[in-house]
N, C-alpha and C positions, 0 to 999 in steps of 0.2 A: 080249673083251679087258677086263682089269681096269684100271679108271681109278685113277690116283694120287690118294690122299686129299688134299683141300685142307687146308692148315694152319689150325688153329683159332685165331682171335685171342684172346689172353689179355686179357679186358676189365679185370681188376683191375690187371694190369701196365701196360696202356695208360693207365688213369686215373692210376695212381701216377706214371708218367712225365710226364704232362701237369701234374700238381700240382707236381712237383719243379721243372720248368722254369718254370712260372708263378710259383712262389714266388720264384725268383731275379729274374725280370723285375719283378714288383710291388715287391719289396724295393729293387731298384736304381733303378727309374724312377717309383715311385709308381703309384697307381691310374690317374691321368690319362695318365701317360706310357707305360704298358705297352700293347703292341699285340698283338692276337690273331695277326696275320700273323707277327710276329717270334717269338712263343711257338711257333707251329706249326712254324716253320722249324727250331727246335732240338729238337723232339720226334721220336719215332720214329713219328709218325702224321701226320695232315693237319688242316688248318683245319676241314674238314667233320666230321671225327671229334671234334674239340674241341667243336663245337656239338652233336654227338650226345650227348656226356656232360654238357655244361653249356650251357644254352639261350642264355646271353649272357655278356658279360664280367663283369657284376656277380655272377652266380651262380658263375662261376669264382673270383672273388676271395673270396666267402664260403666256398667249398669249400677254398680255400687256407688261410684263417684256421682253419677247423675242423680241417684236417689238422695245422696247427702246434700247436694246443692239444691235439689228440689225442695227439701225440707226447710232449709234456711230461707229460701225465697218465698215459700208458702207462709212462713211465720211473719215475714216482713209485710206481706199483703194484708195481714189482719191488723196492722197498726193504725190504719185510718189516718195517715199523716196529713192528709188534706184538711182534716178538721182542726189541726193544731197550727199555732203560729210558727213561723220558720225556725226559730231557735228550739222550740219544744219538739218540732217534727224531726229536726236533725238529731237532737238528744235521744229521741225515741229509737231512731235507727241505730245510733251508736250503742245505746244500752241493750237493744235486742241482739245486736251482733255479739257484744260481749257476753251476754247471757247464753246465747246459743253455743258459742265456742266453749264457754266454761262448763256447760251441761253436756256437751258432746265432744269429749276429747278425742274420740275415734275419728271425727271429722278432721280435726287438726292433724292427726297422725296420717290419715289418708292423703291429705294435701302435701304433707312433708314427703311421704313416700313417692308420690307422683312427681314432685320436684326433684327428688334424687334420680328418678328415671327421665328427667328433663321433659316431662309432659308428653312422653311418647304415646301413651294410651289415651290421654285426655284429648289429644288433637284428632282422634278418631270420632269424637262426639260432637255433633252439631247441637245437641240438646243443651249441653252445659253453656255454650256461648249464648244460646237463645234465652236460657234461664237468667243469665246475668244482665241481660238488657233491662230487666225490670228495675233492678236496684239503681242502675245508672239513670234511668228515666225519672225515678223517684227523687234522686239527688238533684238532677237538673231542675225539676219543678220546684223543689224546696229552695234551692239557691236562687232561682229566678225570683221567687216571691220575696226572698230575703234581700236581694239587690233592690227590687222595686220599693221595698219598705225602708231601705236605707240602713239596714242592720248588718248586711253582709258585704264583703268586698266585691268589686265588679269583676275581678280577674281570677275567679275560682275555676280551676280545672277539675271537673267532677270525677274524672277517672283517677286523677291524682288524689282527690279527697277520699274516694273509695279505697284506694291503696293504703292511705294513711289510717283510715278506720280499721281496715282488715289487719294491718300490721300491728297496731296497738292492741287489738283484741286477741289476735292470734298469739302474740308473744307471751301473754300472761299464762297461756296453757302450755305452749311449746317449751318454755324455759323455766317453768315453775320449780321443777325438781333441782336443776343445777343452781338456780339463784337461791333457792331455799338452803341448799348445802353451803354455798359460798358465803352467804351473808347471814346465816343463822336465823332466818325468818321463815315461818310457816306460811308460805304464800297461798296455800290452799285453805287456810282458816277462814271462816265466814267473814270475820271483821276485816281481814286483809283483802279479801276478794271485794267486799263492798267498798272499801276505801279506794282500791285500785280502779274499780268501775267508775266511781265519781271523778277520779283524776283523768281517766281516759276521755270521758264526756267533756270535762272542762277544757282539756287540751285541744280537742277538736273544735269546740265552739270558739275558743280564743284564736284559733288559726284562721277562722273564716270571718270574724267580726270586722266591721268597717272601722 
């Protein structure tokens, strides 16, 4: 008698499912408020399997952060900035960062949560530091091309430039509700978002031009 083959568990898909659900829970409830039981209840697996992939809640949170940073760096890798002139290349990176933050508010909340905890869990990850090397390298190459072309200033600090881009894009998500209430503007409206995106790109380009 031929036995029916047992279905093979897709480990990558299971891990991805856990990370997606955990991302939402950590972003909504913070590190302290998120519960493994509640995360497991919304996944396609079990609490036991979560602990199979991640030894504890802290390791799961670190993996969530790594997954979030990996996604934005992967998106940047598809921009093909080497095919663009320096200003267009920098504008592409700024625009993609703005779009990613705007489309992934959970990423912004996760970074805010980790800053509240003074980066205590992020410092355990070598992956995040390695992931962020790529964006610095891309900015260095763009700025070098811009300097040689005479369109960018010679004294650009690329880490500081990355901080400026991150701050401008991050703020639009992190403070949209408070600023909307204070100033009576719907900052999440499509036209407001598009206008802010254009201003952020223009601000960064003005900061680096020769």
